[in-house]
N, C-alpha and C positions, 0 to 999 in steps of 0.2 A: 272432755275430761271425765273420767269415771268416778273413782272414790274421792271423797274429801278427807282432809286430815284435820281432826278436831283440835282446837286450840283453847285450853281452859282459861288462859289469861292473855288477852289480846295485847296489852302493853308489854308484857314480858316477851312475847313472841316477836313483836315488831322492833324492839330496842336494837339499835346497831345500824350498820351501813348496808345499803342494798343497791345493786346495779338496776337501772331502770331502762326499759325499752318500751316505748309507747307508739302506737299507730293512731293517727287521727284521720278519720274519713268524714268528709263533708258530703253527705248523700245528696244534698240539693245541687251542689256545684259539680259533683262527680270528681272531686280531687282528694288526694291523700297526702298527709304530711307525717313527720315522725319526730319524736323527742327521744334523745338518748342522754343519759347522765347518771346521777346518783341521788339517793334519798338517805338522809341521816335522821334517824329517830333518836334524839338525844334526851336522856333522862333529865327531868327538872326537879327542883327541890319540892315542888307541889305534889310530886308523885306521878305526874303526867309525863308526856313526851312532847318535845318540840320537833315537828316534822319539817325539815328543810330540804327541798328538792332543787337541784341545779344541774344544768346541762345545756344542750343545744337543741333548738327546735327548728326544723327545716320545713318550710311551707312555700309552695310555688317555686321551689328550687333555691330559695334564699335561706341560708342558715343564720340563726341569731341566738345569742345567749338567752336563756330563760330560767326563771326560778319562781318558786312559790313556797309559802310557809303556812303550815296548819298547826293546830294544837290538838293533841289527843289526851283527853282528860280521863281519869279513872271513872268507870261506870260500875253499876252493881254486878257482882258475881263474875268478875273477869271481863266484862264488856268495856267499851270505850265510848266516850262522848266526843265526837270530832267537831272542832270549831275552826272557823277562819282565823287568821292571824289577829284580827281586831276583836275577837271574842264572839262574833255572831255565830249562831248554831249552823252546822252543816248537816250532819247526820249521826245516827247511832251506829255502832259497830259491834256485832256479836258473832264471834268466830267459833263459839263453842261446838257447833256442829261441823265446822270447816267451811261453811257457806253462809253468806248473809246477803240479803237484798235490802237496799236503802233507797229512799227517795228524797229529793230536795227541790222545792220550787224556787226558781230564779226568775223574777219578774214574771213574764207570761210563759216562760219555758219550763219544762219539767225534766229534771235529771233523775234517772233511775240507774242505780249502780248495783252490780253483782260482784261480790267478793268471794273468791274461792282459794282455799289453801291446799296445795298439793303435797307438801312435806315440810320438814323443818327449815328448808332453805329456799322454798319457791311458793309464791302466791301471785294471784292475778286479780285485777279489777277490770270490769267492762262497764263503761258508762254509756247509756243511750240518752241522748239529749234531743227532745222534740218540742217544738213550739213555733211561734211565728218568726222568731229571730234565728233559730238554729235547727239543724237536722244533722246530728253528728253521732258517730260511734267512736269512743275512745277506749282502746284496749291497751292495758299496761301490764307487762310482766316484770316481776321483781325477783331477783336472785341475790341471796345473802352474800356479802363479801366477807372475806376473812375466815 
């Protein structure tokens, strides 16, 4: 991807419904799965967004319903503070340049995420997860609905 699309306010940009297509590659096992569904970034009274993702995850040929919830809280100068549903910190998100790299330690594994914005209706995340328990690449493309 060449140029990035700067986003002055991450929460304003993300608000709404997005189609989601994610590939999950397990580099240790040499297998790949996929998730397809939607993500709704719903405005909250607190000024943040509730991120609710739901769809179908296919792994080893078996399709199952899957969902997750995150909280995107307002950060300084148009950034966001991303939290798990229970309030634990996940990562910061600064899309003002159209690109952001985040890290998150999870037990002995390290998650490194790259967020890139292509335009008003398309953005991508690529998470690289390395450690004793995991060796994964998760690539997610988002396309705005409506």
